[in-house]
KEKE-3310 file (N, C-alpha, C; in steps of 0.2 Angstrom, whole numbers, plus 5000, padded with zeros to 4 digits):
npx = (5031:5048:5061:5073:5070:5068:5068:5084:5086:5080:5072:5070:5060:5059:5047:5039:5027:5032:5027:5030:5044:5045:5039:5048:5060:5055:5053:5066:5072:5064:5069:5083:5087:5094:5095:5085:5072:5063:5051:5047:5038:5039:5027:5026:5015:5010:5002:4998:4992:4999:4998:4986:4990:5000:4993:4985:4994:4999:5009:5019:5017:5019:5008:5006:5004:5012:5028:5041:5058:5067:5058:5051:5061:5064:5052:5054:5066:5063:5053:5059:5070:5064:5052:5050:5063:5074:5091:5099:5097:5092:5091:5083:5081:5067:5072:5082:5089:5090:5101:5108:5112:5112:5115:5113:5122:5135:5130:5124:5135:5144:5137:5137:5151:5154:5144:5137:5136:5137:5131:5142:5138:5136:5150:5154:5165:5175:5178:5184:5197:5204:5204:5195:5182:5176:5169:5179:5188:5183:5178:5185:5178:5174:5161:5144:5129:5111:5106:5106:5109:5115:5112:5116:5106:5111:5119:5108:5101:5111:5114:5102:5090:5086:5087:5073:5071:5076:5067:5058:5069:5086:5102:5099:5102:5116:5120:5115:5124:5136:5135:5134:5147:5155:5151:5157:5153:5153:5164:5178:5182:5193:5197:5186:5181:5170:5163:5161:5153:5154:5141:5130:5119:5108:5106:5094:5093:5083:5078:5067:5061:5064:5075:5081:5077:5073:5086:5092:5085:5087:5100:5104:5098:5107:5119:5117:5115:5128:5134:5130:5136:5131:5126:5115:5098:5081:5067:5057:5051:5043:5029:5017:5022:5027:5016:5010:5019:5017:5004:5005:5013:5005:4995:5000:5001:5003:5010:5018:5024:5030:5040:5032:5032:5036:5036:5029:5029:5029:5038:5043:5041:5052:5063:5067:5071:5081:5092:5101:5094:5088:5097:5097:5093)
npy = (4904:4902:4909:4904:4902:4915:4929:4935:4948:4964:4976:4993:5007:5024:5037:5052:5060:5057:5048:5044:5043:5033:5022:5019:5016:5005:4996:4994:4988:4976:4970:4969:4963:4950:4943:4934:4943:4954:4967:4983:4998:5015:5027:5044:5052:5056:5065:5062:5051:5039:5029:5022:5017:5009:4999:4994:4987:4978:4980:4979:4991:5005:5018:5034:5049:5064:5066:5069:5065:5058:5052:5044:5036:5029:5022:5011:5006:5001:4992:4982:4978:4975:4969:4961:4955:4955:4952:4960:4976:4987:5003:5013:5029:5037:5041:5034:5022:5005:4999:4988:4971:4962:4973:4975:4967:4972:4980:4971:4962:4972:4977:4965:4964:4976:4981:4993:5002:5015:5022:5026:5039:5049:5059:5059:5051:5058:5065:5057:5050:5039:5022:5011:5009:4996:4982:4976:4986:4999:5016:5029:5042:5059:5063:5059:5053:5052:5043:5029:5016:5003:4992:4982:4971:4970:4982:4992:4988:4992:5006:5012:5023:5036:5053:5060:5073:5080:5087:5086:5089:5085:5082:5072:5059:5059:5062:5051:5041:5046:5043:5029:5026:5030:5020:5010:5005:5004:5013:5023:5027:5034:5043:5048:5044:5038:5023:5020:5012:5006:5004:4998:5009:5021:5038:5051:5068:5078:5091:5099:5105:5118:5117:5125:5132:5121:5115:5125:5125:5111:5111:5119:5110:5100:5105:5107:5094:5089:5091:5081:5066:5054:5037:5029:5031:5032:5027:5036:5050:5052:5046:5047:5048:5035:5028:5032:5027:5013:5012:5016:5005:4994:4996:4994:4988:4972:4961:4950:4936:4937:4933:4927:4937:4936:4947:4956:4973:4977:4985:4995:5010:5010:5007:5018:5026:5018:5014:5004:4992:4990:4982:4970:4952)
npz = (4777:4782:4792:4787:4774:4769:4758:4753:4748:4747:4737:4736:4731:4731:4729:4722:4714:4701:4691:4678:4678:4688:4682:4672:4680:4687:4677:4673:4684:4683:4671:4672:4685:4692:4704:4716:4724:4735:4731:4734:4733:4739:4741:4742:4745:4732:4720:4707:4703:4706:4716:4712:4700:4703:4711:4700:4693:4701:4710:4724:4738:4748:4752:4757:4767:4762:4768:4767:4761:4770:4779:4770:4765:4776:4778:4769:4774:4787:4784:4776:4784:4797:4796:4784:4785:4777:4772:4765:4759:4746:4741:4729:4721:4712:4700:4696:4686:4683:4671:4666:4665:4680:4688:4702:4708:4713:4723:4732:4735:4740:4752:4759:4762:4767:4774:4771:4756:4743:4728:4714:4708:4693:4691:4704:4705:4702:4713:4721:4732:4730:4724:4713:4710:4710:4719:4727:4727:4731:4726:4737:4744:4749:4748:4744:4735:4736:4727:4724:4736:4747:4760:4774:4785:4797:4798:4798:4810:4819:4817:4813:4807:4794:4799:4805:4807:4796:4783:4768:4756:4755:4762:4771:4767:4766:4780:4786:4780:4785:4799:4798:4793:4804:4813:4808:4795:4778:4774:4779:4795:4800:4790:4786:4774:4761:4754:4738:4724:4707:4695:4682:4680:4677:4680:4680:4676:4685:4689:4689:4699:4711:4723:4732:4744:4752:4754:4761:4773:4778:4778:4789:4799:4797:4801:4815:4819:4817:4829:4837:4842:4843:4836:4833:4827:4829:4819:4821:4831:4841:4851:4844:4831:4829:4830:4818:4808:4810:4806:4793:4788:4791:4782:4770:4753:4749:4738:4738:4746:4763:4777:4791:4804:4821:4830:4823:4818:4832:4839:4852:4862:4870:4862:4856:4868:4873:4863:4860:4862:4850:4843:4847:4843)
capx = (5038:5052:5067:5078:5067:5066:5072:5090:5087:5074:5074:5064:5060:5055:5044:5034:5025:5036:5025:5034:5051:5045:5038:5055:5064:5052:5055:5074:5072:5061:5073:5090:5089:5094:5095:5078:5071:5056:5051:5042:5038:5036:5025:5026:5009:5009:4995:4998:4989:5004:4995:4981:4994:5004:4988:4983:4999:5001:5016:5019:5018:5017:5006:5005:5004:5019:5032:5048:5063:5070:5053:5049:5066:5063:5047:5057:5071:5060:5049:5064:5074:5061:5046:5052:5069:5079:5098:5102:5092:5095:5086:5083:5076:5063:5075:5088:5086:5095:5102:5112:5111:5116:5116:5112:5127:5140:5127:5123:5142:5146:5133:5140:5158:5156:5138:5134:5139:5134:5132:5146:5134:5140:5154:5157:5171:5181:5179:5187:5204:5208:5200:5193:5174:5174:5168:5185:5192:5178:5181:5185:5175:5171:5154:5140:5123:5106:5102:5106:5113:5114:5113:5115:5102:5115:5120:5102:5100:5116:5114:5095:5087:5088:5085:5067:5072:5076:5061:5058:5075:5093:5107:5097:5106:5123:5121:5114:5130:5141:5134:5136:5154:5157:5150:5161:5150:5153:5169:5184:5181:5198:5198:5179:5180:5164:5164:5156:5154:5151:5136:5126:5113:5107:5103:5091:5093:5076:5079:5060:5059:5069:5076:5086:5074:5074:5093:5094:5082:5090:5107:5104:5097:5113:5125:5115:5116:5135:5136:5127:5140:5128:5126:5108:5092:5075:5063:5052:5054:5038:5024:5013:5026:5028:5009:5009:5023:5014:4998:5007:5015:4999:4991:5004:4998:5009:5008:5023:5024:5035:5040:5027:5036:5033:5035:5027:5028:5028:5043:5040:5044:5059:5069:5069:5074:5087:5093:5105:5090:5086:5102:5096:5089)
capy = (4904:4902:4914:4901:4903:4922:4932:4938:4954:4968:4982:4998:5013:5030:5041:5057:5064:5056:5042:5042:5040:5027:5017:5017:5012:4998:4992:4993:4983:4969:4968:4968:4961:4942:4940:4934:4948:4957:4973:4988:5006:5019:5033:5050:5057:5058:5068:5061:5044:5034:5023:5018:5014:5003:4994:4991:4983:4973:4981:4980:4998:5009:5024:5038:5056:5067:5068:5070:5060:5054:5048:5040:5030:5025:5017:5005:5002:4998:4986:4977:4976:4973:4966:4956:4952:4954:4952:4966:4981:4992:5009:5017:5034:5035:5044:5030:5017:5000:4999:4983:4965:4961:4979:4974:4963:4976:4982:4965:4960:4978:4976:4959:4965:4982:4984:4999:5005:5020:5022:5031:5043:5053:5065:5058:5047:5064:5068:5051:5051:5033:5017:5010:5008:4989:4980:4974:4992:5005:5023:5032:5049:5063:5065:5054:5055:5047:5040:5022:5013:4996:4991:4975:4972:4971:4989:4995:4987:4995:5013:5015:5026:5043:5057:5063:5081:5082:5088:5087:5087:5088:5081:5066:5053:5060:5062:5044:5038:5048:5038:5022:5026:5031:5014:5005:5002:5008:5018:5023:5032:5039:5048:5050:5042:5034:5019:5021:5007:5007:4999:5000:5012:5028:5043:5056:5074:5080:5099:5102:5109:5122:5114:5129:5133:5115:5114:5129:5123:5105:5112:5121:5104:5096:5108:5106:5087:5087:5091:5075:5061:5047:5034:5026:5035:5028:5029:5040:5054:5052:5040:5049:5046:5028:5025:5034:5022:5007:5012:5016:4999:4990:4998:4993:4983:4968:4956:4945:4933:4939:4929:4930:4939:4935:4953:4961:4980:4978:4989:4999:5016:5009:5006:5025:5028:5014:5012:4998:4986:4988:4978:4963:4948)
capz = (4775:4788:4791:4782:4767:4767:4752:4755:4745:4747:4733:4738:4727:4734:4723:4723:4709:4695:4688:4672:4680:4692:4678:4669:4685:4689:4671:4673:4689:4681:4665:4673:4691:4692:4711:4719:4728:4736:4728:4737:4732:4745:4738:4748:4744:4726:4717:4700:4701:4707:4720:4708:4695:4707:4712:4694:4690:4706:4713:4732:4739:4754:4750:4763:4766:4761:4775:4765:4759:4776:4782:4765:4764:4782:4777:4766:4778:4792:4781:4774:4790:4803:4794:4779:4788:4772:4774:4761:4756:4741:4740:4723:4720:4706:4694:4695:4682:4682:4664:4663:4668:4686:4691:4709:4711:4717:4730:4736:4738:4744:4758:4762:4764:4771:4778:4767:4750:4739:4721:4712:4704:4688:4693:4711:4705:4701:4720:4725:4733:4728:4722:4706:4710:4711:4726:4730:4728:4730:4727:4743:4742:4755:4747:4741:4733:4738:4721:4726:4741:4749:4768:4777:4790:4803:4799:4800:4817:4823:4816:4813:4801:4793:4805:4803:4808:4790:4780:4761:4752:4756:4768:4775:4766:4768:4787:4788:4779:4790:4805:4796:4793:4811:4816:4805:4789:4772:4774:4784:4800:4802:4785:4784:4767:4760:4749:4732:4719:4700:4692:4676:4683:4674:4684:4676:4679:4685:4688:4688:4705:4714:4730:4736:4751:4756:4756:4766:4780:4780:4779:4796:4803:4797:4805:4822:4820:4818:4836:4840:4840:4844:4830:4832:4826:4827:4813:4824:4837:4846:4851:4838:4824:4829:4828:4811:4804:4811:4802:4786:4786:4791:4776:4764:4748:4748:4733:4738:4753:4767:4783:4796:4810:4828:4833:4817:4820:4839:4842:4857:4863:4873:4857:4855:4874:4874:4856:4860:4862:4844:4840:4849:4839)
cpx = (5043:5058:5072:5076:5067:5071:5078:5090:5080:5076:5068:5065:5056:5053:5040:5033:5029:5034:5029:5041:5050:5043:5044:5059:5061:5054:5062:5075:5070:5066:5080:5092:5089:5094:5088:5078:5064:5057:5046:5043:5035:5034:5023:5021:5008:5002:4994:4995:4994:5001:4990:4985:4997:4999:4986:4988:5002:5007:5015:5021:5016:5015:5003:5006:5012:5022:5039:5052:5065:5064:5051:5054:5065:5058:5050:5062:5068:5056:5054:5068:5070:5054:5047:5059:5074:5086:5101:5096:5095:5089:5088:5079:5073:5066:5081:5087:5091:5095:5106:5111:5115:5118:5117:5118:5132:5137:5126:5130:5145:5143:5136:5146:5158:5150:5134:5139:5134:5136:5137:5142:5138:5143:5157:5163:5177:5182:5183:5194:5208:5202:5198:5185:5172:5173:5174:5189:5188:5182:5180:5183:5173:5164:5150:5133:5118:5103:5101:5111:5111:5116:5112:5110:5105:5117:5114:5101:5105:5115:5107:5094:5089:5084:5079:5066:5073:5069:5062:5065:5081:5096:5105:5101:5113:5124:5120:5121:5136:5141:5136:5144:5157:5156:5153:5158:5151:5158:5174:5184:5186:5199:5191:5177:5174:5165:5158:5158:5150:5146:5132:5119:5113:5103:5100:5092:5086:5076:5072:5058:5065:5070:5080:5083:5074:5081:5095:5092:5086:5097:5108:5103:5104:5119:5123:5117:5123:5138:5134:5132:5137:5127:5118:5103:5087:5072:5057:5055:5049:5033:5019:5016:5026:5021:5008:5013:5020:5008:5000:5009:5010:4995:4994:5001:5004:5007:5013:5023:5030:5035:5035:5032:5033:5031:5033:5025:5026:5034:5040:5044:5051:5064:5071:5073:5081:5089:5097:5100:5088:5091:5101:5092:5082)
cpy = (4905:4907:4911:4902:4910:4924:4936:4946:4958:4974:4987:5004:5018:5034:5046:5061:5063:5049:5039:5039:5034:5021:5014:5013:5005:4993:4990:4987:4976:4966:4966:4965:4953:4939:4940:4939:4950:4964:4977:4995:5009:5026:5039:5055:5060:5060:5066:5054:5038:5028:5019:5014:5008:4997:4990:4986:4978:4974:4983:4987:5000:5016:5028:5045:5059:5069:5069:5064:5056:5050:5042:5034:5026:5020:5010:5002:4999:4992:4981:4974:4972:4969:4960:4952:4951:4955:4958:4970:4986:4997:5012:5023:5033:5038:5040:5023:5011:4999:4993:4977:4964:4968:4979:4971:4966:4978:4976:4963:4966:4978:4971:4960:4971:4985:4989:5001:5010:5019:5027:5035:5047:5059:5064:5055:5052:5066:5063:5052:5045:5028:5017:5009:5001:4988:4979:4981:4998:5012:5025:5040:5053:5065:5059:5057:5050:5043:5032:5020:5007:4996:4984:4976:4973:4979:4993:4994:4991:5003:5016:5018:5033:5047:5061:5071:5084:5082:5089:5085:5090:5085:5074:5060:5053:5059:5055:5040:5040:5044:5031:5021:5026:5024:5008:5001:5007:5014:5018:5029:5037:5044:5051:5048:5037:5030:5019:5015:5009:5002:5002:5003:5019:5033:5049:5063:5077:5088:5102:5106:5113:5120:5119:5131:5127:5114:5119:5127:5116:5106:5115:5115:5100:5099:5107:5098:5085:5087:5085:5069:5054:5044:5032:5032:5031:5030:5034:5044:5055:5046:5041:5047:5039:5025:5027:5029:5016:5007:5012:5009:4994:4990:4996:4987:4979:4962:4950:4942:4935:4934:4932:4931:4939:4942:4958:4968:4981:4981:4994:5006:5015:5009:5014:5028:5025:5011:5005:4992:4985:4984:4971:4959:4948)
cpz = (4781:4787:4786:4775:4764:4762:4756:4753:4745:4742:4734:4733:4730:4728:4726:4717:4702:4692:4682:4673:4684:4687:4674:4674:4687:4683:4671:4678:4687:4675:4668:4680:4691:4699:4713:4724:4730:4734:4732:4735:4738:4741:4743:4746:4738:4724:4710:4698:4703:4711:4716:4703:4697:4708:4706:4692:4695:4709:4720:4733:4745:4751:4756:4762:4765:4767:4773:4764:4765:4778:4777:4764:4771:4782:4774:4770:4783:4790:4780:4780:4795:4802:4790:4781:4782:4775:4771:4758:4751:4740:4733:4723:4713:4700:4692:4692:4681:4674:4661:4668:4674:4689:4699:4712:4715:4723:4735:4739:4742:4751:4762:4765:4769:4775:4775:4762:4747:4732:4719:4706:4699:4691:4700:4710:4704:4708:4724:4726:4731:4726:4715:4705:4710:4718:4730:4732:4727:4730:4734:4742:4749:4754:4744:4739:4736:4733:4722:4731:4744:4757:4769:4783:4797:4804:4801:4807:4821:4823:4815:4806:4800:4798:4802:4804:4801:4786:4772:4758:4755:4763:4771:4774:4768:4776:4789:4786:4783:4796:4803:4796:4800:4815:4813:4798:4784:4771:4779:4788:4801:4797:4783:4777:4766:4754:4744:4727:4712:4699:4686:4678:4680:4679:4679:4679:4679:4684:4687:4694:4708:4722:4734:4743:4755:4758:4761:4773:4782:4781:4786:4801:4803:4801:4813:4824:4820:4825:4840:4838:4841:4837:4828:4832:4825:4821:4815:4829:4842:4846:4845:4831:4824:4827:4820:4806:4805:4806:4795:4784:4786:4785:4769:4759:4746:4743:4733:4745:4756:4773:4788:4803:4816:4831:4827:4820:4828:4843:4846:4858:4867:4869:4856:4862:4875:4867:4855:4860:4855:4840:4842:4844:4841)
residu = (MET:THR:ARG:ARG:ASP:ALA:PRO:ARG:LEU:GLY:ILE:GLY:ILE:THR:THR:TYR:ASP:ARG:LEU:GLY:ARG:LEU:ALA:GLU:THR:LEU:ASP:GLY:VAL:ALA:ARG:HIS:THR:ARG:THR:PRO:HIS:LEU:LEU:MET:VAL:ALA:ASP:ASP:GLY:SER:GLY:ASP:GLY:THR:PRO:ALA:TRP:LEU:ARG:GLU:ARG:GLY:VAL:SER:HIS:ILE:ALA:ALA:ALA:ASN:ARG:GLY:ILE:ALA:TRP:ASN:LYS:ASN:ARG:LEU:LEU:TYR:TYR:PHE:ALA:HIS:VAL:ALA:ALA:CYS:ASP:THR:ILE:ILE:LEU:LEU:GLU:ASP:ASP:THR:VAL:PRO:ALA:GLY:GLU:GLY:TRP:GLU:VAL:PRO:PHE:VAL:GLU:GLY:ALA:ARG:ARG:TYR:GLY:HIS:VAL:ASN:PHE:ALA:SER:PRO:GLY:LEU:ASP:ALA:ALA:ALA:THR:CYS:GLY:THR:GLY:THR:VAL:ALA:ASP:PRO:PHE:ARG:SER:PRO:VAL:THR:SER:GLY:ASN:CYS:ALA:ALA:PHE:SER:ARG:GLN:ALA:ILE:ARG:ALA:VAL:GLY:PHE:MET:ASP:THR:ARG:PHE:ARG:ARG:TYR:GLY:TYR:GLU:HIS:GLY:GLU:HIS:THR:GLU:ARG:MET:VAL:ARG:ALA:GLY:PHE:GLY:GLY:GLU:ALA:ALA:THR:ARG:ALA:ILE:TYR:LEU:VAL:SER:SER:PRO:VAL:THR:VAL:HIS:GLU:ILE:GLY:ALA:ARG:ASP:TYR:ALA:ALA:ASP:LEU:THR:VAL:ASN:GLY:GLU:VAL:TYR:LEU:ARG:LEU:ARG:GLU:ASP:LYS:SER:VAL:PHE:ARG:PRO:ALA:TRP:ARG:SER:LEU:ALA:ALA:LEU:ARG:ASP:LEU:ARG:ALA:GLU:LEU:ARG:ALA:ALA:VAL:ILE:HIS:GLU:ALA:VAL:PRO:ARG:ARG:ARG:ARG:PHE:LEU:ARG:THR:THR:TYR:ALA:VAL:MET:LEU:TRP:PRO:ASP:ARG:ALA:ARG:LEU:PRO)
# end
């Protein structure tokens, strides 16, 4: 398959110990997505049989040790941007279920127009200062959630990945979006407004875990990172982490043809030292 023939859309789902929710989300994607796409699930060390279930059903997936939300989302962003070379990437969390035909269209169009858009999760429209939630007139909001978001490949190459200093739960998606907006993607830098779009997507309230401790730790990380005005972050912070990511992606179970990349997973340590090089073709 050549680059010209490559799928334009990659849909990734992150999951951890929520097999029932994941099954519902996968069913929603299968029922309601009309755009040709590659699908990939990133499982962050589930102990509930998720990897075996995905293998039995022939679902492409990355199954690796638990390393937290930021790392797990980076698995998908790196795969779609640098391995499969998709033009648009949509990330769904496993409790976020497509519920209407063409749910992905606002995200595809939003990524094309703005480089990055987030889902107007329930209640976030109330925080918006203006906008109607359409692609042409997105909500402008000071806050966002990580339930569903879309990225252009250009935006990922310019801004990079979620900061892996965030562990477990909290702030990782918001900080990544803030860097996107500073770089000119998915918002208005002057007002720090974030673009949110509406879509027929259902978000389930999980509420089964107490995230207070995680939020406290990641909140402290977020406050430190606010002093860092750089934009680009790599998907790793050491050579050991780079080797881990390569190993995880090489072990991925892939059931769909992807373009054969000349530089498959050959990103070097230099990208971390001189991030502008990551923007080159």
